[in-house]
N, C-alpha and C positions, 0 to 999 in steps of 0.2 A: 384677682391676680391670675393672669395666664400662665399655664405651665403645661408641658408635654414630656413625656418620658420616651424615649427611642430606644426599644428593647430589641433583643434578637433570640431566634431559635437556639443558636450556638454561637460560640465564638468564631469569627472569621466571616459571618454572612454579609457584613458591610455597614454595621452600625455606624462607624465612624464616618464614613463616605456619606450615608444618608444624613447623619447628624450634621455635619459641616455645609452640606449642600442646603439643607433646611435653614441653617444659622444664616448663611449668605444670603439667601432669598428673602429672610425677613429683615436683615439689616438692609438690603437693598429697597425695602419698603419703608424704610425711616424708622423702624422699631429698634430700640434699644434691647439687645438681647442678652441675658445673663446665662452663660455656659455652665453645667455641672458635669461631673463625671461620677458614676457610681462606683465604688470600690476604690482600692489602693492603686491607682494608675497615674503614672507622672508624663506619660508621652502623649496619649490621646488629648489631654488638655491643652497641650501646646498648640494643637491644630484649633483648638476652639478659640483660644486666645487671638491666634492668628487671624482668624475669620471675624471675630465679633470685636477685637480690640478691647475686651474686657477680661480681666484674670478669671480663668475658670476654676472651679473649686470642687474639691473632692467631698461627697457625701457617702460615707460607709457605714452601715447600719450595724456592723459587728465591731469595727474599730471605735465607733463614736456611741455614746447613750443616744436614745431617741430625742431627748431634750436638746443634746448638742447639735445633732443634724437638723432639727427644726430651727433651732436659734441662728444656725450660720446661714441656712437657707433664707430664711426671713431677713437676715442683716443684709445678705448679698442683694436682695432683690429691692432694696430700697433706690428709687429713683429709676428703676427698670420697668420694660413694658412685658417683657415674656421671658420665662425661663425654658430652657431647651436642655434636658438632661439626658445624657447618654448612658445607656446600661452597661453591665459588665457580664462577661460570658453570655450563657443563656438566661433567659428571663427568670427562671426558677433556681439557676445555679447560685450557690453560696458556700458558706463554711461547711454546711453538713449536708449529707445526702437525705436526712430525714427531718430537716427544718428548713425554714425559709431564711435563717439568719445570714445576712450579709448579701442577699439577692437583690436584683433590680425589682422583682416583685414586692419585696419587703419595702423597699425605699418607696416605690410608686404609691403603695397604700399609705405609708407614713405621711408621705406629702400631699395626699388627696389629688394626685395628678393622673389623668388617664394615660394609658400607655398604647403606643404604637409598635407593632411587631414586624420586624424586618425578617423576611423569609428569603432564603436562596432558592431561586426558581430554576436554575440553569438545567436540571435534569428531571424534570417533573411537571406535571399540570394538574389534572384532576386529583392525584395523590396528595397535593398540597392542602387540598380541603380536609383530609384526615388529620393532617398535622396541625392545621390552625384550630380545627375543632377541638383536639386535645389540649392545646394551649388554653384555649378559652374556657374549658370546663374544668380544668385542673384545679384552678382555685377560683371559685364563683365570687369571692370578695373582691377580686381584682378587676378594675374597669379597663377590659381591653376594647379600646375604641377604633381600631382599624390596623390595616395591613398595608406595608410597602413591600412591594416584590423586587428583589435584585437579581441581576443576571438574565433579564428577559432577552429573548432572542428575535422576536418579531410582534407585530401587531396581534396576528393570529394567536400567538403563543401567550401573550397578555390576556387576550379575550378568552381563551380556554381557562385559564388559570383563575381570572376574576369571576367567571360565571360559576366555576365549581366551589370556590370558597365562599362567594356570597350566598350561592343557592344551598350548600350543604352546611356550613359553619356558621351562617348567619352574621359574618363579620364583614364591613364595608372595606374595599380594597381601595386605597387612598392614592395608588399611583404605582410607579416603577421606575427602576434605574435599568437602562439596557446592558447588554453584555458588551462593555468597551473598554479595551486595554487602556486607553487614554485617561480613563477615570480610576485608575488603581493607584493607590498611595505606595510610596516606597517602604520596603520592610527589610528587616535583618534579624538577628537571633533573639531578640528580646521584643520584637513586634514592630510597630511602626518606627521610623526614623525622626527624633525630635526636631521641630522646625528651626530650634536654635543651631542645628547643623546646616542649614541653608538648603535643605532639600525640597521644601515647599516652594512653589512658583504660582504666580499671580495667574499665569495662563490656564493652569489646571483648575484653579478656583473658579474662573470665568466659565470654563466649560461645565463644571459641575453644576454650578448655579443656574446656568442657561438651560441644562437638562432637567433640573428639578422644575424650574418654572414650565417647561414644556410638558412634563409627563407626571408631576405629583401635584394633587389638588391643594395648593397651598391655603386657599381660602377655607376649605374644610377642615384642615388641621388649624388653623386660626379658630375656627368656630369650636372645635373640639377642646381646644386648650382652656376656652372661656369656662369650661364646666369643671376646672380644677378647684378644689376647696382645701387649700393649705391650713394647717393648724397654726394657732396661736403660738408664739413662743415667749417664755420669760427669760431675759437675759440672766445668764450665770457664769458664762465663759470669760468675759471681758471685765476689767475693773469698771466700777461704777462711773468713774471719771477717768480719761486717758491720762497717764503719767507722762510728764514732760521728759524728753530725752535726757537720760542721765549717764549713759555709757555707749561706746560704739563697738560694735561687733562685726568683724569681718566676715563677709558672705561669700564663699567661693562660687563663682557664677560664671561659666563659660560653656564652649562645646564639650568639654569633658565632665562638668559637674553642674548638672541643671535640674536634678530631681528634688522638689520641695513642694510641700504643701502650702498654698497661698495662705490659708487660714494660720498655719503655724508661724509663718513670718508676720502676719497680722496681730497675732497674740503677743509675740516678742516685742513688737513695737508699742503695743497697747501697754505693757509693763515697763516701758522706759527705755527700749533699745532703739539705738539709731543703726540701722543696717548698711553696712558700708561694702558694696559689691567689689571683688577683686577678681583677676583672673590668674590662676596657677600655670596656666599655659603661657600668657603674654607678659605679666607684670613681673618686674625684677625685685619688687619689695613688697611688704605687707602695708596696707594703709595706715597713715599716720594716727597715732592716738588710739588704737584699738585696744581693748581690754579683753577679747575673746574672739574665738573664730568657730564658724559653723560651716562644716565641709560636707555637703550632702552627696547623693549617689549621683550616678551617671555611667559614662563609658571612659574611665581612665585607660583601660586597656587599648583601646582603639587611637589613643593619643599618647601612649606610654613613651614613645621616643621623645616627644617634645616636652612632656613632664619632667623626663629624665634630663634634658638638655638644659632646663631651666634650673640650674644649681642655685642661683642666688635665692630664689623663692623656696627651694627645698631645705636651704640652711635656715632661712628666716623662721619657716614654720617649726623646723626642729628646735631652734633656739627658744621660739615663744613657748613651746611645750615644755622644754626642760626647765624654763624659768617658772612654770606654775600656772601659765595663763590657761583658763578654761577652753577646751578644745572639744568640740562635739562634732563626731563623724558618722556617717552612715554609709555601709554598703562600699560604693565606689570611694568614699571618702576613707573608709577603713584600709582599702587596698593601697591608696595614695600614701597613707601614713605608714605603711609597712616598710619593710626592707627593699623589697624589689616585685616587679610584676613580670611574669612570663606570659608573652602574647600567644595569639592563635599560631603564630608560625614558629614558637617555640623560642623566641629571643627574649633575654632577660634585661631588664631596665632598672636601674636603681632608683628608689624612691626616697621619701623624707627620712625613714629610718627611726620614727618616734616609738614605734611599737615592734616587738620582736617577731614579726611574722612576715612571711612571704606567700605570694599568692600566684595562681596562674589560671588561664581561662580555657583550657583544652579539655575540660570535664565533659563526659557525655551525659552528666545528669543535672538537672534543674533543680534547684533548692527553691521550693515554693509553697507558701502557706501563711495563715494566720498564726501568730504566736503569742502567748502570754508570758511575758517576762516578769522576774522578780529581781530587784538589786540586791546584789551582795554586799554592797558598801554604800556609804554616803558618797555621792558624786556630784557633778555640776547641774544634773537635771533632776535625780531622785534621791531619796533618802533609803537607808538600807532597809530592806523588807518591802518597800512600795512595789506594787504590781501594776502594771500597764499593758495593754493590748497593743501588738504591733503586727508587722507583716515583713516577710522574706521572700526575695525573688531575684535569684543570680544564678549564672552558670560558673562563675569562678569559685575556686576553693583554695583553702589554706593549705599549703604544702610543708610548711614548718611553722611551729609557734603555736598551733591550735591548742596543744596542751596546757598553755599558759593562760587560758581564757579565764578572766575572773570578774567580770562585770555583771552578768545575768545569770540566773537560772531559768531556763525554758521549762516550763510546768508541763506543756503537752509532750515533752520529750524526755520524760524520766528524770528532769532536773539537771539535763546536760547543761554543762556551762559554756557561755558564749560571750563574745566581746572581751575589750580589754580596757582596763582602768588603771592608769598610770599618773601619779600626781593628780592634775585637774583635767586629764585627758580622757574621754570616753568614746570610744570607737567600737562599732558593732555592725554586723550584716542587718539587723533589724531596723526597719524604718518605723518611726513613730510619728503620730499624728498628735500635736501638742493639745488639740481639742479633745482627746480622748482621756487626759488627766492633768486639768488646767494649771495645777502648781507646777508643772515642768516648766513652762515659759517663764514665770516669775522666778522661779529657783534660778535658771540659767543666767537669767538678768542680774539677779542678786549676786550670784557667783563672779560674774564679771565685774560687778561694782565693786566686790571686796578686793579683787586683784588690783584693780584700779587704785584702791586707797591704800594698797601694800597690806592687806590683811587676807593673807593667804592660808 
């Protein structure tokens, strides 16, 4: 099985640019490429899927047990020719400064895949050899198979960098991406702009793939990927036999709400859910026959005016929640279910009003990090006392109603209460991967089935 991990010295060195350029070049050679993203990221995978036509999947070695990571990897690779895994942050960055937990390095070793290190070369040449040598020797158990240089200014610049790195660090340089503004991806406050918002364009991809074909040694990367030795995996996350569809669950999916782990959706479907997409921006009513709602994260603050203007949808969701329909919401979904959102310009817009909170997005502080949460009561996805690992990443804050939080206890933060549990509605800033605790998917489907049958 072919597999390669695209790592970086730090965040922002061009991992996504290199990864999707490589994916595009491989697809152009007729290979069926399965993309993956290390860590809890929703945006980079949209570019992977745009390029390959395959759902990109997250592999997080802190959120998920090792057995789950390998199972999801092997499952996704069925019928595929090659895996391209984009790393997270710097190669050795993860949950802790003193361990490899959650890092790209840990994932590469777990998958038995060689790593290619992307290095920002804009302001150095010979000094890059010292950087690469440090990354090579920091963890001798990691197979660092090569380097790709980003931000090269000229052929002479590339020659100087390559000679130094190969001569001093003993790592092959597999090519470069030049310093070109037309090869930059669009960004804003939470990173890249998701492709669902229409920012990706085919001309950019053609330029990037052509550049990779010209200045990156694709055959050598293919040869390197053949050295991967992925582990075997015993199935445990999914039911032994896929359950037939037994309940319809509305899935909020549009420009405002697009943050979902593909494997979480697959798990819900495997346990009997029929996921029915709908748009809180465009649709005036919920899908017919649904017995539950899943509203993921996204950027509701950027579309707050349109969400507010869609009063029929806001009323429909409020009515469904009041009637006891199971509703699960994360981050942007939490904001939408609150009373109002204050946007970056200070304008307030009414939202669903199903929970007693208001939010605003002009905070100077980013809430970011892994979280272990413990359920404070029986709910639609967890039983009281059950613990699960999750992730938090948002600029918005709750300006009112935070004191009423009653869903989770966050164990890393002195037991701080977080999230809201009202009837069968659960809304929180915490993003969960349902592969981290398999009973979650089955429990949510069962909660929706009970609602459909009138047992609330």
